[in-house]
N, C-alpha and C positions, 0 to 999 in steps of 0.2 A: 456525855453521850459521844459515841464514836462517829463523828460526822465526816471524817476524812480518813482515807487510807494512810495518810501521813501524819495523823495526829499522834501526840506522844503516847496516848494509851494504846493505840494500835501497834506502834513501833515496839513498845515494851512487850506486848503479847508475843510478837514474833521472836524477840530476843530471848524471852523466858523459855519459850518452847524449844528453841534451838540449844540453849544452854543446859537444858535438862535431858538431852538425849543420852540414853544409856544409864540414867540415874533413877532412883526411886521417885515415883511421881511424874516421871517423864513420859513422852509419847508411848502409847501401847504398841508393842510389836505386831507385825502382820502374821496371819496364818501361813503355813508353808504352801498350802494348796486350797483354794476356795471350793474345790469339789468335795472337800471334807465337811463343808459347812452348809447344811440345809438352812435356807433363809425363811424367816417368819416376818411377814409384812404387816405392820401396824399402821392404821390410820389414827393418828394421835387423838383427834377430836372425838372419835367414835369408839375408843377402846375402853377407857376406864377413868373414873374419878373417885378418889377415896372418900370424899366428904359430901358428895351431892349426887342425887339421881340425875339421869339425863333431863335436859330442859323440856323436851317435847315428847308427848305421847301420841300414837304408839311409838315404841322405840325402834321399830322397823318401818316407819312411814316412808313409802317409796317416793314421796313428793316433798319431803322436808329438806330444805337446802340452806339451813342456817346452823349455827354452832349448837352442839349438844352438851359440851362442857368437859370432854376428856382432856387430860393434861399429862405433863411429864411425870408428876408424882404417881399418877395412876399406872403408867407404864412401868415405872420403877418398882412399884408394889408387886407386879406380876412377872418379874424376871424369872423366878424359879418355875412358874407355870409354863413360860415359854421354853426355858431350857429343858424341862422334863419332857417336853414333846419330842425332844431329839434335835431341836434347832441349835445351830452354832452361830447364827447371826440374826440381828434384827434390822429390818429395813423400816425406817421411820418416814412417814409422809412428811412433806416440807415443814421445817421447824423454824424458818426465819420469818421475820416480822412482816405481816400483811397490813394493809391500810386499816387503821382502827375503826373507821366509820363503816367499813364494808362488812356487813353482817352475813354475807353469803360466801365468805372466803375461808370457811372452816377447813377446806381441803388443803390450804396452804400454798397453792400455786400462783397466787397473786402477790408476790413479794414486792415490797416497796423499800425495804431496808435490808441490804445484803450483808450487813455486819452484825445484826442483833437477833436474838431469839424472840419468838412470838410471845408477847406478854399474856395473851389469853390462855396460853398453855401452862402458865405458872400459877402456883398458889399465891405467890406475891408478885404481881406484875412488874414491880420495880426490880425484882431479883431474877428475871427470866433467864438471863445468861448463865447465872450460877446454877440454877435449877436444871438447865439443859446439860451443863457440864457434869453435874452430880449424877444425872441419869446415865450418861456415857461412862463415867467412872465406875458406877455401881454395876453396869453390865460387864465391864472389863473384869471387875473383881470376881464375877461368876463365870468367867471364861467365855462370855458372849461378845462377839464383834458387833459393831454398829455401823450401819450404812445410812447416810443422809440422802434423801431425795432432794435434788437441786434443780434450779431453773436457770438457764442461760439465755433462752430465746425471747422471754417477755417479762414484763412487770405486771403489777396490778393496774387498776383503773385510775392511773395517776393524772390523766388529763381528760378534758371533754372537747369534742369537736364543736366548732362554732356553727350555730344554725341547725345542727342535726346531730343528735346524740349517737346515732349509728348511720353515718352517711354511706352511700354506695362506694365501691372501690374507685380510687383515683390513682392514675399513673404517676401523679406528682404529689408531694406533701400538701396537706390541707392545713388551714388555720385552726389552731387549738387554743384552749384556755387551761392552764394547769390548775389542779384542785388544791384547796387549802385543807387544814386539819379536820374540817367538818365534811369534806367532799364537795363543797361548793366551788365553782370555777372562779379563779382570780381573773376577772375579765380585763382588768387594766393592764395586765402583764402577760402577753402571749408568749414571750420568750422567757424560758425558765431562768436564764442568766440575769434577768432584770428584777427578779423577785428578791426583795431585801429581807434579811432576818427571817427566813422561813421556819415554820415549826418542824420539828423532827417527826411529827405525825402526818406531815404532808409531803408532796413531791416524791422524789426517789433519792435513796442514799446508798452509798456514800456520796459526798458532794461531787466527786469526780464524775458521777453519772449524770449530773445535771447539765445536760447539753441537748438542745432540741434536735440536733443533727444525728443523735444516737437512736432516734425513734423513727419508725416508718411513716406514721401519721397519714395513712392511706385509706382509712375507713375499713369497711368490711372486706373479707377475702376476695381475691380476684375471681369473678364468676366464670372466667375461662378455664378455671381449674388449678391455677397456680396458688395453692393455699399457703405458700411461704411468703406471699405478699399480703398486705393488709394486716388486720388485727384478728385475734380470737375474741371478737365482740368486746367484752369489757377488759380483756387482758391485752395489753399493748405490746406489740412486737417491736423488737429492737433491730437496728441495722448491724447485725452481728458480723458483717464483713468488714466493718470499720476497725482498723488496727488499733487505734487508741482505745476504743471501747473494749476490744478483746483484752488489752492489757489490764484495764480496770477490772473486768470480770475475773480474770485469772488471779489477779492480786487479791481480790475480795475473797475468793474461795480458798486461796492459800491461807488467808487469815482465818477463815472458818476452820480449816484443818488445824492450824496452830492453837486456836482458842478452845475448840471443843473436842479435839482428838478423835474424830470419827475414823473408821477403818476403810471406808469406801464411799463412793458417790454413785447414786442412780441418777442419770441425766435425763430430765424430761424433754420430750420432743426433739430428740437428738438429730433427726433427719432434717429439721427445719434450719439448722445452723448454717450460716453462709461463710464464705471466705476462709474455708479450711479451719474454722474455729474448733470443730470436733476433734480434729487431729492435734492442733496446737494446744488446746486445753488439756486433752488427755496426757500428752507428753509433759506439759508444764507441771501438772498436778503430780504425776508420777515422780518427776525429778525432785520436786519439793518434798514429797513424802519420803523419798530416799534420804534427804538431808535430815529429816526428823527420825530416821531409823526405821521407817515403815517400808520394808523391802518388797512388799507385795500388796500395796494399796490397790483396791479393786474399783474399777469404773465400768459401769454398764449402762446402756442407753435404751431408750424407747425408740424403736424404728418400726413404724407401722404405715404401710400403704399397700396398694394393690399388687405391688411386686416386691414385697418385703424381703423375700429370700435373696434376691439380687441386691437389694438395698443394704441388707445386713453385711454382705460381703465387702461393701465399701468402707466399713468402719472397724472391723474387728481383726485381731491377730496381726501377724507379720505378713504383709501382702506384697508379693513381688511386682504387682502392677501399679503400685501407688507412687513410684518414683524411680529414679535411676539406680538407687542403691537397693539391691535385692533384699537387704535386711532392714529397710526403712520401717520405722514404727508407724502404724496407722493412727494410733492415739488411744482410744478406749479399748478395754480388755474384752468386753462381751456385749451382747444385746439381749433384750427380752425376746424369747423365742415365740414370736407371734405365728410364724409358719407352722410350728408344732401345735400351738393352741388351736388354730383354725382347722387342723385335720384330726388331732387326737380326741378332742371333745366328742365330735360326732361318731368317731370310730368306736370309742369305748362305750358309748351309749347305744350302739347297735344301729345307728342311723346312716353309717357309711362303711364301706368295706375296709378291711385292714390294708388292702393295697393302696388306699389313699395315703396312709401314714408311711408305708414303705416307699411309695413313689415320691413323697416329699423328701425323705432322706436320700433317695437316689438322685433327685435334682440338686440337693444340697451338695452332694459329693462332686457334682460337675461344677456348680457355681463357685464352690469354695476351693477349687483345685489349686489355686495359687497361694492359698494360705499355707505357710510352710510349717506343718505339724504332722505328727504321726496320727494314725487313725484314732487312737485312744485320746491323744492330747486335744483333738478338735472339740471334745466335750467341754473343755474349759471356757469356750467362747459363747455359751448360751445359758441364760437363766430361764428355766422352764416353769410353766404355770398352767393351771386349769381354769382359774378365774382370778380377777383382781378388781380394783376400784373403777376401772374404765369400761368393763364389758357388759354391764347392766343386767347380768344374769349369773347368779352363782351356779356352781357345777351341780350341786344337789338339787334333785327334783322331788317334790313331795306330791304323791298322787292323792287327789281328793278321796277321802273315805278309806284310804289305806296308806297312811303317811310313811310307814317304814318299808314299803314293798321294795323300793329302789336303794335301800341303804347299802346293800352289797355292791351296787353299781358305783357308789362313792368310793368304797375301799378298793375295788378293782381299778378305778380310774387313777387314784393316787398311788397305788402300787405301780401301775404302768409309768406314771410320771416320775416317781422316785428311782425307778430301775432303768429308765431310758437314759441316754447320754445327756449331760448337762448338770447344772446346779439348781436343784428344785427349790421352788418358792411356794410357801403355803400362805394363803390369804387369811388374815385374822378372822376368827369366828367359824371357819370351816370345821374346826375340831369340836365345836358345839352344835353342829348340824344346821347352821344358818342356811337359808334357801331363798333369799330374796331374788326377785326379778321384776322388771318393769321397763318403762320407756325412758327413764332418766337415771343419771348416776346414783342418786340417793337410794335407789332400790337395793344396791349392794353395799351400802355404807351404813349399816345398822349400828345402833348404840349397844355394843356388846354387853356392857356391864348392867344395862337395864334388863337384858334378856337372860343372861347367865351371871347373876350378881355375885355368886360365890366362886366363880371360875373353877368349876369342878374338874378334878383330874381323874375321875372314875366314870365319866360318861362314855357311851358307846364309841363315838367317833374319836374322842381324845385317846382312848386306849388303843383303838385300831391304828390311828396315825402314829402313835408312839411306837407300836410294834413294827410298822412298816419302816419307820426311820431307823429303828434298831437293826433291822436286817440290812439296810443300806450302809449304816455306819460300821457294821461288822463284817461286810464283804467287800474287800478292795476291788474285786472285779466289777462290782456294780457302780463304783465311783470312777475308776480309771480305765476299765477294760475296753478292748476293741469291740466293735458292735456289728452284728450281722442279723438281718431278718432271716428266719428259718422257714423254709417250705414245709408244709404239713400235708397230711393225706388222710382221707377217710377210708380208703380201700387198701392201703398198704403198698400200693404200686405207683399211683399217679400223685406226685408231689408238686405243690406250688404255693406261692403266697396266697393266703385266703382272700378270695375276691367276692365273697358273698356278704349280704347285709341282712342280719348280723353275721359275724364271722369269728375267726380265731386269730388273735394277735400272738405271734411267737417270735422271739428273738434270743440271741445268745450274746453274752458278754464274756470275753476271753482275756485273761491277764496271765501272761507267762504260760504255765501248764494247768491253769484252772479255768474251767468253763462253768458258768451259771446260766441257766435257761429260764426264761419267763414265758408262760403260756396263759392266755386269758380268753375266756369264752364270753363274748359280748351279747350272746342270746339271753334275753331276760326271762325266758320261760322254759327252754329246752336244754337238757344235758347233752353234751357232745363228747364222744370218744374220738381221739385224733392221734395219729402217729407223727412224731416230731423228730427231725433229723438232728443228730448229735455230731460234734466234731470227731471224725473218725480216728484221729491220732491221739485223742484224749479220752477215749472210751474203749472198753473191752467187752465183747459179747459175753453175756451171762452175769455181768456185774449188776448189783442192785442200784436203783435210782432213789434218792432220798428227797423228801419235801423239806425245803428250808422255810417256806412260808405258804400258807393258804388263807384266804379270807373266809373260809368255811370251817365249821367246827369239826366235821367228820369227812375230810377229804379222802379220796381213794389214792393209794400209793401207785405211782406209775410202774409199768412192767419192767423187768430186767432188760438190759441192753440187748438188742437183737441185730443180727447182721443180715442185710438184704443184698443179694448179689446183683439183682437186676431190677431196675425201676426207671420211671420216667419223671425226671425232675426239671422244673422250669423255674428260673430265678426271676427276680423283679426286673432285671435289665434285659430280659428276653433270652439270655443264654440257657442252654439245656445240657443235661447230663443223664447218665443211665446207671450209675452205681459203680462199685458197691457202696452201701450206706450202712451206718449204724443209727438205729432209731430206738425210741421208747414210745409206748402207747400211754397217753395221758387221758384219764376219764374226768371230765370237768362238769360240775354242776352248773346250772344257770348262774351267770354273773360271777363265776369263780375264776380266780387267778391263782396259779401255782408258780412258785420259784423252786426249781429243782436242780440237782446236780448228780453226777455219777459218783458213787462212793469209791473211795480209794481201795 
């Protein structure tokens, strides 16, 4: 077993990976641009098992918080299914070893061994490392990139507090007992360094992490609101400002890169990291990936709080405010786009006006002003989503008594997601119409292979999402283009960003001399005709406007380009104009989205 970062086995893995650079069987090269790669997020335990049905019934029980039995082989079996959806990359929930006695760590975020794959995800537990590498290699053979979900901030439930299993917050470290391989506290040895010949199924590994001072040991989170202090209940937070600890964590994940050949890391709880670890880690991993020939290794983090727009700006891109050097690297490449999630979901469901989304982007323009990129390049800094494993409610809503009524709302929502700036991420099971919701995380962590056991590729949502991905993959402007919200009008004279609930979402993506426009009607019951402004230098009066995509079977083709000499136009930033304009009238059915452009 790899018990130390300096064991001969670990050293050999590093040497082998570096010696194979540029050779057959060596590290897999990076994509040129991650905006070309729609991401499919797999929760390993809840995705698929070839040889067994899920452990627990019903397979979508919103209260079941233990292992269902999904594994690496199950994911490998469905790589074609994922690729055929239009995905270019797979994001795997954490795959490293959690405490064997912890039956509630199916999600993988309670890591206790940062060098080994999770045995419960293997058909042969003793062969877990090989099975994980085989999965990554198989994905690469099909042209799919693989992103590992990783944890730097905390470990699993590796120790117990003395006298109180969940003590209130303490400003100073509390007395603890480390757990053995059964989860029982080793009462006689409160200092991990004193425990002799520990089992590799106990404590925390590699051995370089076995230091009490690396852990906060402060009980529950600070009730005054500083949730970076204390623990996440059973998950034990580390002292990530400690430089020695940082070196261990960096070296451990460089080993993971060498051993398993992933193409990116999604970093859990990024904003909790102390002591500049986010920046140091991002740069160290990027540089080691370059040694391995991975020139565009991708890192993105979870940044979620009440002011997440400003928080994201601290972590991504090249930011002139992070140091004396104007070209200083901040560290990670991108962040999960929670600000978009919090605004777009309600807007596309007709519960908030489109101005809420436009306003978010306008605030982002101000907050991100020191990130040195072009308007189009900024889209590389965000991984966008409509639901995931943490939000407790999938995007799809099923109306009792009329389960398919809001199906077009799903296709509208994901068309908006895929065609807005960013790298879109699809949560597993969305393509089969999963619609879980509840008060706890398992509500959206269904055992997919128990519900859609044949993984059909001809279901309604699978085909719809496949078509949307094909449009994005085929239109460079929708991946790289500059981005502008478009004022719309009902009377042909007064134009503005739609501020009604429900309303009309309209924006333009422009790349060089090509403009693609997206227009979406969030009204669930009423059709809406609306005039949309076109880029005047890229359109000609009298030209036809074509539909590249509609989520309706019989959409109405927009009118020819019309010139309006005088109008009243108000932009999202409050600026105003009066023409001339080029417009087209788009007639949208309820919950219809159209992607259009002026014909050459």
